[in-house]
PADRENMI-836060 format. One line per field, with one value per residue (C-alpha): residue number from 1; residue in three letters; z, x, y. Coordinates in nm, 2 decimals, always signed. Example, Ala and Ser with C-alpha at 12.3 -4.5 7.8 and 13.67 -1.06 7.14 Angstrom:
2
num <- [1:2]
residu <- [ALA:SER]
Z <- [+0.78:+0.71]
X <- [+1.23:+1.37]
Y <- [-0.45:-0.11]
This chain:
95
num <- [1:2:3:4:5:6:7:8:9:10:11:12:13:14:15:16:17:18:19:20:21:22:23:24:25:26:27:28:29:30:31:32:33:34:35:36:37:38:39:40:41:42:43:44:45:46:47:48:49:50:51:52:53:54:55:56:57:58:59:60:61:62:63:64:65:66:67:68:69:70:71:72:73:74:75:76:77:78:79:80:81:82:83:84:85:86:87:88:89:90:91:92:93:94:95]
residu <- [MET:ALA:VAL:HIS:PRO:GLU:ALA:GLY:ASN:SER:ARG:LYS:GLY:ALA:ILE:CYS:MET:GLY:ARG:THR:THR:PRO:THR:VAL:ARG:GLN:ILE:LEU:GLU:SER:LEU:SER:SER:ARG:VAL:THR:HIS:SER:PRO:LEU:ILE:ASP:GLU:GLU:GLU:ARG:ARG:LEU:SER:GLU:LEU:ILE:LEU:ASN:LEU:GLY:ARG:LYS:HIS:SER:ASP:ALA:ILE:LEU:GLU:SER:GLY:ILE:ASP:PRO:GLU:PHE:GLY:LEU:ILE:PHE:PHE:ALA:LEU:VAL:GLU:ILE:LEU:LYS:ASN:SER:MET:VAL:ASP:GLY:GLU:ASP:GLY:ARG:ARG]
Z <- [-5.18:-5.31:-5.58:-5.51:-5.81:-5.61:-5.36:-5.21:-5.43:-5.75:-5.94:-6.07:-5.92:-5.63:-5.41:-5.07:-4.79:-4.45:-4.21:-4.33:-4.03:-3.69:-3.42:-3.10:-2.90:-3.15:-3.13:-2.75:-2.75:-2.98:-2.75:-2.45:-2.62:-2.71:-2.36:-2.16:-2.38:-2.38:-2.22:-2.10:-1.86:-1.51:-1.34:-1.14:-1.44:-1.64:-1.37:-1.36:-1.74:-1.74:-1.48:-1.70:-2.01:-1.82:-1.71:-2.07:-2.21:-2.01:-2.24:-2.58:-2.70:-2.61:-2.78:-3.10:-3.10:-3.04:-3.34:-3.14:-3.18:-2.98:-2.81:-2.70:-2.59:-2.38:-2.20:-2.16:-2.02:-1.80:-1.65:-1.60:-1.42:-1.20:-1.11:-1.03:-0.80:-0.63:-0.53:-0.18:-0.08:-0.34:-0.34:-0.69:-0.67:-0.68:-0.42]
X <- [-1.81:-1.76:-1.52:-1.35:-1.19:-0.92:-0.83:-0.49:-0.39:-0.19:-0.47:-0.75:-1.08:-0.95:-1.20:-1.25:-1.37:-1.49:-1.77:-2.07:-2.30:-2.20:-2.16:-2.37:-2.08:-2.03:-2.40:-2.39:-2.08:-2.24:-2.55:-2.32:-2.15:-2.47:-2.61:-2.31:-2.23:-2.59:-2.61:-2.96:-2.84:-2.71:-2.42:-2.64:-2.84:-2.51:-2.38:-2.70:-2.70:-2.35:-2.45:-2.75:-2.53:-2.27:-2.54:-2.65:-2.30:-2.25:-2.50:-2.38:-2.31:-2.66:-2.80:-2.61:-2.70:-3.07:-3.09:-3.30:-3.25:-2.94:-3.10:-3.40:-3.16:-2.97:-3.28:-3.41:-3.09:-3.03:-3.38:-3.30:-2.98:-3.16:-3.43:-3.16:-2.98:-3.30:-3.41:-3.33:-3.24:-3.46:-3.74:-3.88:-4.03:-4.39:-4.64]
Y <- [-0.70:-0.36:-0.25:+0.07:+0.24:+0.40:+0.13:+0.14:-0.14:-0.12:-0.29:-0.08:-0.16:-0.37:-0.54:-0.37:-0.59:-0.47:-0.45:-0.25:-0.33:-0.20:-0.46:-0.47:-0.33:-0.05:+0.04:+0.04:+0.25:+0.50:+0.51:+0.56:+0.85:+1.02:+0.98:+1.08:+1.39:+1.52:+1.87:+1.78:+1.51:+1.61:+1.44:+1.20:+1.09:+1.05:+0.82:+0.61:+0.60:+0.46:+0.20:+0.09:+0.08:-0.14:-0.38:-0.42:-0.45:-0.76:-0.93:-0.80:-1.16:-1.27:-0.96:-1.05:-1.41:-1.34:-1.11:-0.85:-0.48:-0.38:-0.09:-0.30:-0.58:-0.33:-0.22:-0.58:-0.72:-0.42:-0.47:-0.84:-0.75:-0.49:-0.75:-1.01:-0.77:-0.67:-1.02:-1.12:-1.48:-1.65:-1.41:-1.39:-1.05:-1.17:-1.07]
């Protein structure tokens, strides 16, 4: 806990509590904001980027529980979703 000398409390040096580490969802939202507001990305890439981010967001709880890096987790679970969607009637994608 941090002690803030000018906390909005009448006591001097009141203890301030709060989150110091961003959540997985906050990290993914920040990434989304950076990607969608980049001037280097055209409209089609922006749309596809949002699709990928949405696929990864579905697994934010699993990313948090696994303890892996949120950006890696986003990529990993987006790829899992893409593979699941590309499989046809039990085909496992192997040749």
